[in-house]
N, C-alpha and C positions, 0 to 999 in steps of 0.2 A: 156358614154351615159347620166349619171346623170348631168354631167357638161354641156353638150350641151343643155339638157332640161332646166337647170337653166338659161343659157345665153339667150335662146329663150324667156323664160318668162320675163326676165329683159328687153329685147328689145321690147316686147309687151307692158309692163306697163310703160316704160320710157316716151313715148309720152304723156300718160295720166297724169303722174306726172308733166311733163314740161308744159302741157296745163293749169295747175292750176295757174301758175305764169304769171301774165300779163307782157307783154313786155314794155320796156321803152317808145316806141312810142304809146302804148295804154294809158299811163298815162299822157304823156306830148306832147304838140304840138312841142316844140322846146327847145333847150338849147343854151344859149348865153354866150360866153366868151369875156371879154374885158381886153386886156393887153395894158397898156398905152392908146393910142388913137385908137388902132386897135380893131375891133369887128369881132368875128368869130361865125357863126351859124351852128348848126348841119344840118340844112336844106340846107345850101349852101356850107359848107366847109368839108363835109364828103367824105372820100376816102376809097375804099375797097382794102385791102392788105391781100393776102392769105386767102380769104373768110371771113375776119373780117373787120367791119366798124370802121374807126378811124376819130375822129374830129381833123383836121389838123390846127395847129396854128403856128405863127412865133414868135420867141423871140429874144431879143437883149442882155439881161443880164441873167446871170446864175440863179439869184434869183428873177425872175419877180414876181410881185404881180398881181393876176388875180381876177377879179370880175365875179361871176357866177350868172346867172339868169335862172331859170327853169319856163317854161310857161305851167301850167297844162291844159289838155284838158277839154272841157266843161262838159264831162260826167265822169270825174275822181271821184274816191271815196277816195281821199287822206285826211287823218287826220293830218299827220305830216311827215316831211321830215328831215332827218339828214344826214350829210356827215361823213362817217367813216374815222378815222385817218389813215395816211400813213406816212412812212418814207420819201416819196418823196416830202412832202409839210407840212406846218403848217397851221392849220385853224385859221385865224385871227378873222373873224366874223362868228359865227355859223349861221345855216340856219334860216331865218326869213320869215314868210308868210306876204306879203304886200297886205293886203286887198283882199285876194283871187285872186289877179291878177297874181302874180308870187312869186316864192320863190327865195331868194337871200342870198348869202354868199360870203366871201372873203378868199382867200388862198395866201400863198407865197411859191413858189416852191423852192426846194433845188437842186442845181447843175443839171440843166436841161440836160446838155450834157452827164452827167453820168447816167441819169435816163433811165432805160429800163422798158418796160411793164408799162408805165405810164397810170394811169386810175383813175377816180373818182368812188367810190362806194357809192351809195346812199341807205340808209335804209328808206323804204317808208311804213308807217303805214296806212293800209286800214281799211275798216269797221270791218273786222273780222280776219285779219291776217297782218303779216308784211313780206315784200319781199325785197330782195337786187337786185338792178339793177346797171349795170356798164356802164360807158361811157368811151370808150378807147380813149386815146389822143395820138397824134403824133406830137411832137415838131419839128419845122424846123428852120433853121437860115442861113443867108447869111454869108459865111466865105470868107474873102479876105486874100491873102498872097502875099508877095513881098520879093524878095531876095536882101539882102544888101551886095554888094561885095566891094564897095569903090574903084573900078577900079583895084583891085589886079590881078596879074598874077599867073599862076600855074607853078609848076616845076614837071617834070616827077618823079614819085615815092614818092613825098612829099604830105602828106595829109594836106589839108587846111580846116578850119572850118569857115563858114559864118552864120550870124544870119538870120533867116527867120521871117520877121515882119508880124503879123497877128492880126486881131481884135478878133479872137477866137482861140488862140493857143492850148487851151485844146481840141478843136474839130478836130484837124489834127492828123492823125494816124502816129506814127513813123514807120520806115521801115528799113529793112536790106539793105545790099549793092546791088545796081543795076549795073550790069556789061555788059550790052548790048550796051553801047555807048563808044565813045572815052574817056569820063571822067566818072569814076565810082562815084556814090554818095549814100548816105544813110541819113535818117532823124532821129534825136534824140531829146529828150526833157530833160530839166534840170531846176528845180526850176521855172516851168511855162513858160520857154522860149523854142523856137524851133531853131534847128541848122541843117545846111546842111553840111555834111562832103564830100569833093571832093578829088578824087585821079586821076590825069591825067596819061594816058598810053603812049602817044606819043606826039612829039613836033609839033608846028605850031599853027594856029588859029583853035580852036576846039569849037564845039557847044555842049551844054548839054541841054536836055529837062527834066525838073523835073515834075513828075506827083505826085499829092497829092490827098489823099483820106481823107474823113471826117467821123466822127462817126454819126453826125446828118446831113441830107441832106438839100438842099434848093429846093424850088418848082419852076420849070420852065416849062411853057406850060402844067400845070397840071400833070407834071411828077416829081418824086423825083430824084434828081441828087446828087450823092455822090462824083463824081470826080470834082475837081476844074480845072479851065482852066490851061493848062500847062504853066510852067514858063520856058522861053527859054533864055539862056545866052551864050554869046561868050567869050572865054578866049584865051589869048596868052599863050601858054604852052612852057616853056623854057626847055632846056636839062640841066642835071646836069654836073658839071665839070668832075666828074669821072663816069666811066661806072657803071650803076645801075644794080645790080643783084637781080632779084625778087625771093623770096622764095615761096614755095607752101603753107606755113602756115603763116598767118598774126598775129597769136596769139600763143605764146608758154608760158608754165607755169613754173615758177621757183619754184622747190621743191627739196627735198633731192635727188631724182632720177636723175633729169635733171642736178643737180650740180655735181654729182659724176660719174654716168654712162653715162650721156648725152642722147640726143634724136636724131633720124634720121630726116633729112629734105631734100627736093630737092631744088636746087638753079639753076638759069640760068647758062648755060655753057658759058665759055669764054676761049679762047685759052691761056690767060695769067694766068688763075687760075690753079695752080699746084696741082696735086694729092699728097697725103701723106705728105703734108706740113702744119704745124700748123700756122694758122692765128689768130691774136687777133682782136676782134670786140670792138671798143671803141666809146663813144658818141661824141667825138670831133676829129677834124682833127689833132690838135696839139699833139706832143709826150707827153706821160705821162697822157693822158686823162683817165677818169674813165673807168675801164674795165667792159664791159657788158657780153661778152661771148668769148669762143674759138671756132674756126671753123676748122674742119679737113676734107678736101675733100677726099673721098674714091675712087669713080669710076664714070666714065661717063656712062650714061644710054641712051637708044634708043630714048627718047623723047627730046633730046638736053638739058637734065638736068644733074646735077651732084649730086650724092648721098653723103651727108655730115653728119658728126657727130657734133652736137652742144652741148657744155657744157655752162650752164648759171651761171652767178655770180651776176647779178644786174638787177634791174627793169628798163624798158624803155617804153616810149609811142611814137608812131609814130608822134604824134603832137608836140613832143619836138624837132624834127629834124632828120636828117639822122644818120645812124650808119656807121662807117668807118671800112672797112676791111683792116687791116694793116699787112705788112710783114716787120720785122726789123724796127718798128716804122715809116714806110712810108706807107701812105694811098695808096692802089692799086685799091680798088673798094668802092662803097657805096651800102648800102642796107637799108631796113627799115622793122621792124616788132615790134609788141608789146611783151614785156616781162612782164608778169603779175603774180601776186601772185596766189596761189592755191585758188580755190573757198572756202571761209570760211564764217561762220556765227558767228558774234560777239555779236549781240544784237537782241532780239525779242521783238517787241513792238505791242501793241494792242490798237485799238481805237474803242470804242462802241458809239452808237448813242448819240449825245449831249455831248460827253466827249472828253478830250484831249488824246494824245498818252501817254501811260504808259508802262514802261518796265515790261512785264508780259508774262507768257507762260501758264496761266490757262484759259481754255475755258469751256463752259457749253453746255450741250445738247440742241439742238433746236435753239441756238442763231446764229445771223448773225453778223459778225464783220469784221473790216478792220485789216489786218496784215501787219506789216512793218518789213522786214528783213534787217539788216544792217551788212555789212561785207566787203569782198574784192572780186573783180573779179565777182561780181554778174551779170554783163551784159553778162557773158558767161554761166550763170547757167540756168537750167531749173528745177525748183523745183516742187515737187509733195508732196501732203499732204495725208497721209494714211487715207482713208475713209471719208475725208471732201469733200464737194461740192464746186467747184470753181465757183464763180459768177463774176469773173473778166471780164473786157472787152476783146476784141480780142487781144489788145496789152496792157499788164499791164504796170504800171509805173515802169520803170527799168533804172538803170544806173550801173556803176561799183561798187557803194558803197551802194545802197539800192534797194530793190524791195518792191512793194506794191501789196497786193491781197485783194479781197473781198471774204470771205469764209463763208460757212454755215455748222454748225454741225448738222448732222442728229439727230432727236429726239430719235431714237432707236439705237444710236451708242453703241456698246458693249465693246469697248476697253477703257482702262484707260489712254492710252497715244497714241498720234498720231505722228508717226515718220515722219521726213522730209527727202525726198530723192532728190538728184540731179541726174537727169536722173534715173538710176537704182541703184545708190550708196547711201547707208544710210549715211547722214551727221553726225550722232551722236547727232543731236539736235532733240527735240521733243516738242510737246504741250501736256500739262497734261489735261485730261478730268476730271473735277470735277463736282460732283452733286451740284445742287443749294442748298443753305442753307439760305433761306429767310423766315422771320417770316410771317406766313399766318394770315389773320384776324381770329378772334375766332368764325367763323360761322360753324366750323366743330366739336365744342365741345357742348355737351348737358348735362343739369343738370336735374335729376329726383328727386323730393321730394314729398312725399305724393302721391297724384293722379295727379300731374302736371309734365310735361316734357317741358323744355324750352331751346332754343338755347342760348348759352352764350352771343352772340353778341346782342340778343334781350333784355337783362336786361338793364333797364334804371334807376332804382332806387331800394330802398328797396322793397322786395317782402313780403307782409303780407299774412300769411297762418293760417287759423283758425282750422286746424285739427291736429291730432297727426302725426308727421313726423317719420315714422318707420326707415327710413334711407335716406341718400342723396347719389345718384348714379351718378357718373360722367362717361359719355360714349363719344365715338368718332365716327365720320363718315369719315374714311380715304379717301373715293372716292371724297370728296369735296376739297381735298388739291391741287392735280394737275389737270389740264385740258389738252385738246389736244395740245394747243399752249402756255401754260404758266405753268412753273414748279416752285415749291417752295421747294421741297425736304423734308427730314425728319424734323418733328417738335419736338423741345425740350421744355419741360414745367417743371415748378415748381409751386406747389400749396401750399400756406400758409393758414392754417386753424386756426380760433379763434372762441371759443364758449364763448359768453358773457351772463351775467345774466341780470336781469331786470334793474339793475342800472349800466349797462355796466362794471361790474366787470368781470375779466377774469376767466372763469371756467375751460377751457381746451384750449390747443393749440398744433398744430403739423405742420410739414412741410413735404410735399410729393414731393420728387425730383426724378431725373433720369427717368422722364416720356418721352418716345420717341414714337411718332406716325408716322408710315411710310405711305406714300401714298398708296391708295387701288389699286386693280387689274385693274381698269379702266385707270390708269395712263400709258402712253406709256413707262415710265421708271420703271414700277413695277418690271419687271424681272431683272433689273440691280441694284436695291438698295441692300445694305448690310443690311439684316434684323436681324442680330444677336443680336442687342440691342433694337429691337422694343418691346415696352411694352404698346401697345395701347388697352389693355383689360379694361373692366369696373372697376371703382374704387369705393369701398364702404367706405363711410366716417366713419361708425361705426367701421370698422376694423383698422382705423388709430388713433382714439381718445379713451380716457378712459371713458368719459361720453357719453352713447348712446343717440342718438337724441330723441328716444321715451321716455326718462326719463326727458327731459328738461321741465322746468316750463314755465308758461305763460310769454310772453314778453321776453323770451330769444332770442338771436340772433346767427345765424350761419353765420360767415363771411369768405368768400373764396376769396383769391387773386390769380389770374392766371398770371404768368409771363413767358416770354421767357428769359432764362439765358443770362446774358451779355457776358459770356465767349464763347457763341455759336453764338451770333449775334452782329456784330460790329455796326449795325445801324438798325433802323426801328423795334426794339424789341417792342412787344406788352405787355400791362399790363391792367388788368381789375379786379375790385373788385365787388363781388356779396354779398348781405346781405339778408338773409331770416329771417324774424321775426315771432315768434309764436304768432299770434294774438288771443285776447280774446274779445268777444263782450260785455260781462257783468260780474259783480262780485257780489258774495253773501257774506254778512258779518253781524255780530251782532254789532250794535252800541248802546252805552249808551250815552244819552243826557240829558240835564237839561233845558227844556223849562222854560222860565221866562216871566211872564207878559202875559200869554196866554189869549186870549179872548175866553171864553168857553160859549157856548150856549147849555143849557139843553133843551130837547124837551118838558119836562113836566112843564116848567116854562115860564112865559111871559117875554117880554122884549128882549133886545139884548144880554143879558148875562153879566157875570162879569169877571173882570181880576183876574187871580189867581196868587199865589206866585210862588216860585221855585218848579217845578215839576221834576219828574224823569221818563225817558222813556227808556225801553229796547226794541229795534226794530230789528227784522230780516229783512234786506232790500237789495234790488238789486240796484247796481250802474251800469251805462252804459258807454262804451268807445266810443269815436268818431270814425267814420267809417274808415277814411283814415289817422288817426294819430296814432303814436306809443305811447301806454301807457298814453293816455290823456283821462280823464273822462269827461263826460258831467256834467253840474252843478246841476243836480237833481238826487234824489234817491226816490225809492218807496218801502214801506215795511209794515209789520204788527207786532204788539207786545203788550206790556203792558205799561200803563201809570199810574203813581202814582201822582194824583193831590195834590198840596200843600204838597209834601212828607216831607218837613222839618218844617211844622207847628205843633208843639207838644203841643200847648195850649189846656186846658181842654174844653173850650167852642168853639173849632174850629168846624165849620160846613162844611168847604170846602174840607176836606180830603176825598179822595175816590180812589178806584182802578178800572181801566177799561181796556177793550180790545180796541185797536185802529188800524185803517188803516191810515197810515201817509205818506204824501209826504214831502220831505225835499229839500229845495233849499240851496245848499252849495257853499262856495268859490271854485274857480277852482283849487287852490293850495291844492291838496289832500295829500301832504306830511306831513302836520301838524297833530299832535296827538290831539291838542285842537283847535277847530274852532267854529265860530259863524254861526248859521243857521237860516233859516226861515221855520216854520212848517205850514202845512195845512192838515187837515184830519178830521176824525170822528170816533165814536165807540160807545161802550156801557159801562155805569158805573154800577158796581156791587152793590154798596150800594144804590145809588139813583134809581137803576133799571130803567134807562131811556137811550135813545139814546142821543148823543151829537155831536156837531162839534166844531172845534177849529181852531184858527189861531194865530200866534205870533212868537216871536224870542226865541232863546235858545242857550245853550252851548253844543257842541258836543264833546264827547271824543271817539276816535277810538282806538281799541286794535289790 
């Protein structure tokens, strides 16, 4: 009852949700495709198939270049249009707005004949939201085919192969044997070429009608046509010199059982074929030809056939010629059938988008890939892949030596291996399901220091911090690693830590390794990851180093280097260094300086004042650091202290010596590393002996302890 109520509510609200998304026709008046010199408009070339509208266009080449133009309606609220990427095409030119008249871009298709569910997906940014609109495409092409026979005749029981010439051979479907006419035929493909195999059943002038079907249709009278015009040919069919005995099985497999125990077959009856007599089947009429099989007729049965035991010793192809049934080295009859190897898989190759075939059996959850199976007798195989989704076309690329499939691995596949079956028999070959192990960008790592929390990927340079750092906490957000359609797998990290002093001397260092962060529970693969080695808890830096961060002095540096270990990632490994600097805005210190030649103006005397000798000042003063610089002082200081005027004048008649309290500003050189420097002073104060206020200006020598 609850389920029915939930379904009813969803059905009620779904129209409301859908109503909020504007349709493509509400935003655009038309869409125009140009391929070569042909132009196709949605307003003129749209066709409805199974209740879905498709923009129909014609192509000549598999990798056509298409120019796209979107014409917005006058009332549209479009801010930006972009074309989403697809494996079916490459975006050559991204979407550009041409003076608000239309949007234009250019793409190049990939293998149009093989593309199914072809569509353009446009992301449209409106005033307050973004929507995705689709334009479904339906490619068509005109396919021609012609049979090349070179005037050859046919012989009863002998298979002949003729080439089928076509402008689009990849668009014609292969077929099995057609047996409803005087001449049997089938269509095969090999290395991009088409072939017609013919096998005549009776003598005389015989006609064969070859019907061909295509993957992509052509448009005729506004209808889609998949059937090509029939190819009709007449052949003169000759009889063989010896009586041809047809077998009920055109393909027999050479294996240990057929070689020792033999297999049962049915063969045409003939009064000259003796029961319980051993016949040799050889590939040539001459005596001593290569032995292919032994034939032992057992009994005649009601359908005018003879039940025989066949033991196989060698391979044979019908296309190589007749087989001769011999008695005492004399040919008595002819027959023909294929003696083929047992279905076997020798090589497994995988091709992923944009890459070449590689011999590999490792596949990953959620990926789509092309699979190539190489081996023997694969044209007789029907392979099935445990739990994989087969995206291959109706007729896969297949011949006796290789098969090709397009497969998709479900994102939630639970097995660690995918067995390969031939019909219902396990071939013993399999594909290994491996979890992705790709280095994720460092946007899932967060660093907390003091009252700040910052994502690792957002660090762009040294971070200046002017408070005590009680600890540095490194934390992780596992749900940012995997998304619905993109997996990275478990993340392996190493963190190298260095604590540097004010002059970049190393105070402490440590390496934190064996960090493993597993994707969070929002990942479709969460339930299938091996979490036994996951160590994604918060990491306290103070627990890894000897010198705690809260004891560090001003302008110390905490340097953290995050790396993906090279032994875990063969490529695209990430590395990033973060530097946190303990900033100080000002400094308090006691300076001893020796002002010389100060111009001193006493307030109880007239005039501009007098120049003094060497004085001595002991000043408690503040110096100030540049705001966005590391350990760089501004060139001035401000302080207060005591000044001894003419401190080194010990003559008895000296009248300039005095002691006073002074407020002093100092202009210093920017190189503050010197213990001895020259400065300029400006200030004022009160002289104790003269009992007067004064001001001063002048140079001096500064000694810093």
